[in-house]
C-alpha positions as CSV (number, residue, x, y, z in Angstrom):
1,M,-8.6,2.9,56.7
2,S,-5.2,4.2,55.6
3,F,-1.7,2.7,56.0
4,R,1.4,4.9,55.8
5,F,5.1,4.0,55.6
6,A,8.3,5.9,54.7
7,V,11.3,5.0,52.6
8,I,14.8,6.4,52.8
9,G,18.0,5.4,51.0
10,D,21.7,6.1,50.7
11,T,22.2,8.0,53.9
12,H,25.9,7.1,53.8
13,F,26.2,8.2,57.4
14,C,29.8,8.8,58.6
15,L,31.5,11.0,61.1
16,A,34.7,13.1,60.8
17,A,36.2,11.5,64.0
18,G,39.0,9.1,63.0
19,R,39.1,10.3,59.4
20,D,41.3,12.8,57.7
21,T,38.8,15.2,56.2
22,R,41.3,17.8,55.0
23,I,41.2,18.6,51.3
24,A,44.3,17.0,49.8
25,D,43.5,16.6,46.1
26,S,41.2,17.6,43.3
27,F,37.6,17.4,44.3
28,A,37.0,15.1,41.4
29,V,39.2,12.3,42.9
30,E,38.7,13.0,46.7
31,P,37.3,10.1,48.7
32,D,33.5,10.5,49.3
33,Y,33.8,10.4,53.1
34,R,35.4,13.9,53.1
35,R,32.1,15.3,51.8
36,Y,29.8,12.9,53.6
37,A,31.2,13.6,57.0
38,G,30.0,17.2,56.6
39,M,26.5,15.9,55.8
40,A,26.1,13.9,59.0
41,E,23.5,16.1,60.5
42,N,21.2,15.4,57.6
43,L,20.3,12.0,59.2
44,E,19.1,13.6,62.4
45,R,17.1,16.2,60.6
46,L,15.5,13.7,58.2
47,G,14.8,11.3,61.0
48,A,12.9,14.1,62.8
49,M,10.9,14.9,59.6
50,I,10.0,11.2,59.2
51,A,8.9,10.9,62.8
52,A,6.5,13.9,62.3
53,E,4.8,11.9,59.5
54,R,3.7,9.3,62.0
55,C,4.4,6.4,59.7
56,E,3.9,2.8,60.8
57,L,7.2,1.7,59.5
58,L,10.4,3.0,57.8
59,I,12.4,1.1,55.2
60,S,16.0,1.8,54.1
61,T,17.0,0.8,50.5
62,G,20.6,0.4,51.6
63,D,24.0,2.2,52.1
64,L,23.0,3.3,55.6
65,I,26.6,4.1,56.3
66,E,29.6,5.1,54.2
67,G,32.0,2.5,55.7
68,G,35.7,2.6,55.9
69,G,35.9,4.0,59.5
70,D,34.3,2.9,62.7
71,D,31.6,1.0,60.9
72,A,30.0,-0.6,64.0
73,G,29.9,2.7,65.9
74,E,28.5,4.7,63.0
75,E,26.0,2.0,62.2
76,R,24.9,2.1,65.8
77,V,24.3,5.8,65.7
78,A,22.4,5.6,62.4
79,L,20.2,2.8,63.6
80,E,19.4,4.7,66.8
81,V,18.4,7.8,64.8
82,L,16.2,6.0,62.3
83,G,14.9,3.6,64.9
84,K,13.2,6.5,66.6
85,A,11.6,7.8,63.4
86,A,8.9,5.0,63.2
87,P,7.7,2.1,65.3
88,A,9.4,-0.4,63.0
89,F,12.6,-0.1,60.9
90,F,13.7,-2.5,58.1
91,R,16.6,-2.4,55.7
92,A,17.5,-3.8,52.3
93,P,21.4,-4.0,52.3
94,G,23.5,-1.9,50.1
95,T,27.1,-2.1,49.0
96,H,28.5,0.1,51.8
97,D,26.6,-1.4,54.7
98,G,28.3,-2.9,57.6
99,G,28.2,-6.4,59.2
100,L,24.9,-6.1,60.9
101,A,23.0,-5.9,57.5
102,R,24.9,-8.9,56.3
103,A,24.6,-11.2,59.3
104,G,22.5,-14.2,58.3
105,R,19.8,-13.9,55.7
106,A,19.2,-10.2,55.0
107,Y,16.2,-10.5,52.7
108,C,12.6,-11.0,53.9
109,A,8.9,-10.6,53.2
110,F,6.1,-9.6,55.5
111,D,2.5,-8.2,55.4
112,R,1.3,-4.9,56.8
113,G,-1.9,-3.0,56.2
114,G,-3.1,-5.7,53.7
115,C,0.0,-5.1,51.6
116,R,3.0,-7.4,50.9
117,F,6.5,-6.0,51.6
118,I,9.5,-7.7,50.1
119,L,13.1,-6.6,50.9
120,L,15.9,-7.9,48.8
121,D,19.7,-8.3,49.4
122,Y,21.4,-7.1,46.3
123,T,24.8,-7.8,47.8
124,R,24.0,-11.6,47.9
125,W,21.7,-12.0,45.0
126,N,21.7,-15.7,44.0
127,A,19.4,-18.5,42.8
128,E,18.1,-19.2,46.3
129,Q,17.0,-15.6,46.8
130,R,15.5,-15.5,43.3
131,E,13.3,-18.4,44.3
132,F,12.4,-16.6,47.5
133,L,11.3,-13.6,45.5
134,R,9.2,-15.7,43.2
135,E,7.4,-17.4,46.1
136,A,6.9,-14.1,47.9
137,L,5.4,-12.6,44.8
138,A,3.3,-15.6,43.9
139,S,1.8,-15.9,47.4
140,A,0.8,-12.2,47.4
141,A,-2.0,-12.6,44.9
142,G,-4.5,-11.5,47.5
143,A,-2.5,-8.5,48.8
144,E,-3.9,-5.0,48.2
145,R,-0.4,-3.8,47.0
146,I,3.0,-5.3,46.5
147,F,5.9,-3.2,47.5
148,V,9.5,-4.4,46.7
149,F,12.7,-2.8,48.0
150,G,16.2,-3.3,46.7
151,H,19.4,-1.3,46.4
152,P,20.1,-0.7,42.7
153,P,17.5,0.6,40.2
154,L,16.0,-1.7,37.6
155,F,15.8,1.2,35.2
156,L,18.5,3.9,34.9
157,W,17.6,7.5,34.0
158,G,21.0,8.9,34.8
159,R,24.5,7.3,35.3
160,H,23.6,5.2,32.3
161,F,26.4,2.6,32.6
162,F,26.1,2.1,36.4
163,D,24.3,-1.2,35.9
164,S,23.6,-4.4,37.8
165,P,22.5,-6.6,34.9
166,R,21.7,-9.9,36.5
167,F,19.9,-8.4,39.4
168,R,18.0,-6.0,37.2
169,E,17.0,-8.6,34.6
170,E,15.9,-11.3,37.0
171,V,14.2,-9.1,39.5
172,G,12.5,-7.1,36.7
173,A,11.2,-10.1,35.0
174,L,9.6,-11.4,38.2
175,L,8.1,-8.1,39.2
176,H,6.5,-7.9,35.7
177,R,5.3,-11.4,35.8
178,Y,3.6,-11.1,39.2
179,R,2.5,-7.5,38.7
180,A,4.3,-5.8,41.6
181,D,3.1,-2.2,42.2
182,F,6.2,-0.3,43.4
183,Y,9.9,-0.9,43.4
184,F,12.0,1.4,45.7
185,C,15.7,1.7,45.3
186,G,18.8,4.0,45.6
187,H,22.4,3.3,44.7
188,T,22.9,6.0,42.0
189,H,22.5,9.0,44.4
190,N,20.2,10.6,41.9
191,Q,16.5,10.6,42.6
192,A,13.8,9.7,40.0
193,V,10.2,8.6,39.9
194,S,9.1,6.7,36.7
195,R,6.6,4.3,35.4
196,H,7.5,1.0,33.6
197,G,4.4,-0.7,32.4
198,E,2.3,-1.1,35.6
199,L,5.3,-0.8,37.9
200,I,6.3,2.5,39.5
201,Q,10.0,2.8,40.3
202,V,11.1,5.3,43.0
203,A,14.9,5.9,43.3
204,G,15.8,8.0,46.3
205,S,18.9,9.4,48.1
206,A,19.4,11.0,51.5
207,V,23.0,12.0,50.9
208,G,23.6,15.5,49.5
209,Y,24.0,19.2,50.3
210,A,21.0,20.2,52.5
211,D,20.7,23.8,51.6
212,G,21.5,23.9,47.8
213,E,18.9,24.2,45.1
214,T,17.0,21.2,43.8
215,V,18.9,20.4,40.6
216,P,16.9,18.5,37.9
217,L,18.4,15.3,36.7
218,E,18.4,16.4,33.1
219,R,20.8,19.3,33.9
220,Y,23.7,16.8,34.0
221,H,22.4,13.7,32.3
222,A,21.1,13.1,28.8
223,L,17.9,11.2,29.7
224,P,17.0,8.0,27.8
225,P,14.1,8.2,25.4
226,Q,10.6,7.6,26.8
227,D,8.0,5.4,25.2
228,A,4.6,3.9,25.9
229,E,6.2,1.5,28.5
230,H,8.7,3.8,30.1
231,C,7.6,7.2,31.5
232,F,9.8,9.6,33.4
233,Y,8.0,11.8,35.9
234,W,10.8,13.8,37.6
235,G,14.4,13.4,38.7
236,I,17.0,15.1,40.8
237,A,20.8,15.1,40.2
238,E,23.4,13.6,42.5
239,D,24.2,15.3,45.8
240,N,21.1,17.5,45.7
241,A,18.0,17.8,47.8
242,P,18.5,14.8,50.2
243,G,15.1,13.5,51.0
244,F,12.7,10.6,51.7
245,V,9.3,9.3,50.5
246,V,6.1,8.7,52.3
247,V,3.6,6.3,50.8
248,E,-0.1,6.3,51.9
249,V,-2.5,3.5,50.9
250,E,-6.2,4.2,51.3
251,E,-8.5,1.6,49.7
252,E,-7.9,2.0,46.0
253,R,-5.9,5.2,46.2
254,T,-2.1,5.4,46.6
255,V,-0.3,8.6,47.3
256,L,3.5,9.1,47.1
257,R,5.0,12.2,48.7
258,W,8.6,13.1,48.3
259,R,10.1,15.5,50.9
260,S,13.4,17.2,51.3
261,F,14.4,20.1,53.5
262,H,13.2,22.8,51.2
263,N,11.1,21.0,48.6
264,S,8.4,18.4,48.0
265,A,6.6,16.5,45.2
266,W,3.4,14.5,44.9
267,L,2.2,11.5,42.9
268,E,-1.3,10.1,43.2
269,L,-2.8,6.9,41.7
270,P,-6.6,6.9,41.9
271,A,-6.7,3.1,41.7
272,R,-4.3,0.2,41.8
273,R,-2.1,0.0,38.7
274,A,-3.8,3.1,37.2
275,K,-1.9,5.9,35.7
276,P,-1.3,8.8,38.1
277,S,-4.1,11.3,38.3
278,V,-1.9,13.9,40.1
279,I,1.8,14.5,39.2
280,E,3.3,17.5,41.0
281,P,7.1,17.4,40.5
282,P,9.6,19.3,42.8
283,V,10.0,23.0,42.3
284,F,13.1,23.4,40.1
285,P,14.9,26.7,39.5
286,E,14.1,28.6,36.3
287,P,16.9,28.2,33.7
288,G,17.1,31.9,33.1
289,E,18.0,33.8,29.9
290,F,21.5,34.6,28.8
291,R,23.0,36.8,26.1
292,R,26.1,36.1,24.1
293,E,27.6,39.1,25.8
294,D,27.5,37.2,29.1
295,L,30.4,35.2,28.0
296,N,32.5,38.3,28.7
297,Q,31.8,37.7,32.4
298,V,33.4,34.2,32.4
299,R,36.7,34.0,34.4
300,C,36.6,30.2,35.1
301,G,34.7,27.1,34.1
302,W,34.8,23.4,33.8
303,L,33.7,20.5,31.6
304,N,31.5,17.9,33.4
305,T,32.2,14.3,32.5
306,F,30.7,10.9,33.2
307,S,32.8,8.0,32.3
308,A,34.1,4.6,33.5
309,N,37.5,3.3,32.4
310,K,38.6,-0.3,33.2
311,G,42.2,0.0,32.1
312,E,44.8,2.2,30.6
313,N,43.8,5.8,30.1
314,G,45.7,7.8,27.4
315,S,42.6,9.8,26.6
316,L,42.5,13.5,25.6
317,L,39.8,16.2,25.7
318,T,40.2,19.2,23.4
319,L,37.7,22.2,23.5
320,N,37.7,24.6,20.6
321,G,41.2,23.5,19.7
322,V,42.6,23.9,23.2
323,E,43.8,20.7,25.0
324,L,42.1,20.2,28.4
325,G,43.9,17.0,29.4
326,P,42.6,13.4,29.9
327,I,39.2,12.2,30.9
328,P,39.3,11.9,34.7
329,P,40.0,8.4,35.8
330,N,36.9,6.5,37.2
331,L,36.3,2.8,37.8
332,C,32.5,3.2,37.6
333,Y,30.2,5.5,35.8
334,A,29.8,8.0,38.6
335,G,29.3,11.7,38.9
336,R,31.4,14.5,40.4
337,R,34.1,14.3,37.7
338,Y,35.2,17.4,35.8
339,V,38.1,19.0,34.0
340,M,38.9,22.7,34.7
341,L,39.2,24.9,31.6
342,P,42.5,26.6,31.1
343,E,42.5,30.3,30.5
344,R,43.2,29.9,26.8
345,A,40.0,27.8,26.5
346,L,37.9,30.5,28.1
347,Y,38.8,32.9,25.3
348,T,37.4,30.5,22.7
349,L,33.9,30.0,24.2
350,D,30.9,30.7,22.1
351,V,27.2,29.8,21.8
352,E,28.3,26.5,20.2
353,N,31.5,24.8,21.2
354,V,33.4,21.9,19.7
355,L,34.6,19.1,22.0
356,E,37.0,16.6,20.5
357,I,37.5,13.4,22.4
358,R,40.3,10.9,22.0
359,F,39.1,7.9,23.9
360,P,41.3,5.8,26.3
361,R,43.5,3.1,25.0
362,S,41.7,0.7,27.4
363,P,39.7,-2.1,25.7
364,V,36.8,-1.4,28.1
365,F,35.3,2.0,28.8
366,A,32.1,4.1,28.6
367,A,31.5,7.9,28.5
368,G,28.7,10.4,28.0
369,S,26.7,13.4,29.2
370,F,29.5,16.0,28.7
371,S,28.5,19.5,29.5
372,L,30.1,23.0,30.2
373,E,29.5,24.9,33.4
374,L,30.6,28.6,33.6
375,P,30.1,30.8,36.7
376,L,29.5,34.5,35.8
377,L,30.6,37.6,37.6
378,D,27.0,38.5,38.4
379,G,26.5,35.3,40.3
380,R,24.5,33.3,37.7
381,I,25.8,30.1,36.2
382,L,25.8,29.4,32.4
383,R,25.4,25.8,31.5
384,S,25.3,23.9,28.3
385,A,22.9,21.1,27.6
386,P,24.5,17.8,28.3
387,S,25.6,16.0,25.1
388,P,23.0,13.3,24.2
389,E,25.7,11.0,22.8
390,L,26.8,7.9,24.8
391,F,29.9,5.9,23.9
392,V,31.0,2.4,24.8
393,C,33.9,0.2,24.1
394,G,34.3,-3.5,24.8
395,E,32.1,-5.8,26.8
396,C,31.3,-5.2,30.5
397,P,28.3,-6.4,32.5
398,D,28.0,-2.9,34.1
399,F,27.5,-1.4,30.7
400,R,24.7,-3.7,29.5
401,F,21.7,-1.5,30.2
402,A,22.9,1.5,28.1
403,A,25.1,-0.3,25.6
404,E,22.3,-0.8,23.0
405,R,21.7,3.0,22.9
406,A,25.4,3.9,22.8
407,R,27.7,4.4,19.9
408,R,30.4,1.6,19.7
409,V,33.9,3.1,19.6
410,S,37.4,1.7,19.6
411,P,40.4,2.3,21.9
412,G,42.0,5.6,21.0
413,E,39.3,6.5,18.6
414,R,38.5,10.3,18.1
415,V,35.0,11.8,17.9
416,T,33.7,15.4,17.9
417,L,30.7,16.7,19.9
418,R,29.0,20.1,19.9
419,L,28.2,21.7,23.3
420,Q,25.6,24.4,23.0
421,F,24.1,27.0,25.4
422,P,20.4,26.7,24.4
423,S,19.1,29.6,26.5
424,M,21.5,32.2,25.0
425,R,20.0,34.9,22.7
């Protein structure tokens, strides 16, 4: 007998009504709701796709709504849509969720299909909830599977300094101790499936551009190293291929199916806690081949940046001797930040390019995964590999996860990176 459920996260549902959605500033610093309002129909379409799966329950890993507008009204619409997608709907609160998710105790545990389900409230993580999780895991010794749901990842494959250290460390230790099977999460808006010891982590996102290509996570992020304990199966970059996951448990076998509007993926475990016997990642676009002569097609381009700065900026980016300006301001290590290349910089582009960075004067910052992106006149896009270097300055809890792999730098320090176009012949 099989049991099937679905997981969706980070829908960030919001409507244009009551919001100024006109473009008023650089895309890099625009508020997110101006993009998300245009993605509102994703929720209805994804809800219909989930309903067609005939799951017994649907679980959200948080950020059901964007917030900042008519929170109650938009939450009501979102709950109505997802409430029709499965006979039962549960949610683990995220940082953007409205009052309904936070009324009373928002964490819980229950059993379905012989499995234990545990939903955590990341927004109110404390010692009481930690003890609840311990008891819920300890009492699940006889369950066929243990599925845990929270908002932030326990392991970051992209957005390296977007950390939640206390939650990650305390929850991760308990899941390891009591041998949980799966941990489902969101928060980073990139999607990734990975294995950590016996635990499978599934990070999902339902916010993004519905009809774009499925962009691999490694296009914009330098992935952390893998080892015997940490294995990366596949990942999708932020704002791409909004989707959901269906999990089917049938005796010893567990099947995880990821679905978006135009793509799908598959992971199958033949037995509990076994390594996957089937791994079918999403279909990603071929990188293509480029020649050095293609640089003559370039008429514009930009430098992608990931950074977080907790104080004064004063930074400077210089490409091949041409000043680009400061690292874009950002309070957290999020995506969608870039610097446009001035025309003088376009003339200097080559297979290998030199990026000089003068870091902020702030005592606390992090930066990494710099890459070049160049549209060509023939419609293709030439992209450099993201720089593998990560940099960190000062002490910040958000940075703890990646800090041990990063190079320690000082306020105002200068470094030099090389950005290469690896597919160019």
